[in-house]
C-alpha positions as CSV (number, residue, x, y, z in Angstrom):
1,M,0.0,0.0,0.0
2,V,2.8,2.5,0.8
3,A,4.7,1.7,-2.4
4,E,1.5,2.3,-4.4
5,R,0.9,5.7,-2.7
6,I,4.5,6.7,-3.4
7,A,4.1,5.7,-7.1
8,L,1.0,7.8,-7.3
9,V,2.7,10.9,-6.0
10,A,5.7,10.2,-8.3
11,K,3.4,10.5,-11.3
12,Y,3.1,14.3,-10.6
13,K,6.2,15.1,-8.5
14,Q,9.8,14.1,-8.1
15,V,10.2,11.6,-5.3
16,L,13.4,10.6,-3.5
17,C,12.8,7.6,-1.2
18,I,15.5,6.0,0.9
19,T,14.6,2.5,1.8
20,H,15.9,-1.0,2.4
21,L,12.4,-2.5,1.8
22,P,12.2,-4.4,-1.5
23,Q,8.4,-3.9,-1.5
24,I,9.0,-0.1,-1.9
25,A,12.2,-0.2,-4.0
26,C,10.6,-2.4,-6.6
27,M,8.2,0.4,-7.6
28,A,11.1,2.8,-8.6
29,D,12.0,3.7,-12.1
30,V,15.6,4.5,-11.1
31,H,17.8,3.1,-8.4
32,L,20.9,4.8,-7.0
33,Y,23.8,3.4,-4.9
34,I,25.1,5.8,-2.3
35,A,28.3,5.0,-0.3
36,K,29.7,6.8,2.7
37,N,33.4,6.3,3.7
38,S,35.2,7.7,6.8
39,V,38.9,7.8,7.3
40,G,40.0,9.4,10.5
41,E,38.0,12.7,10.8
42,S,37.3,12.9,7.1
43,T,34.1,11.6,5.6
44,C,33.1,11.5,2.0
45,H,30.2,10.1,0.0
46,A,29.6,9.0,-3.6
47,G,26.6,8.1,-5.6
48,A,26.1,6.2,-8.8
49,S,23.3,4.6,-10.8
50,A,22.7,1.0,-9.7
51,Y,22.4,0.1,-13.4
52,G,25.9,1.3,-14.3
53,T,24.8,4.3,-16.4
């Protein structure tokens, strides 16, 4: 039910949803992989398409 509601909103607006739930993730058109790395006091993050494009 939640995934269907998010999909309905996404028809008219841009939606960014952060989830580990496959029931919600399966409704997405695009998946992104976000990584966070920390070394000492320095932290960095990177993002990429999960499809390699």
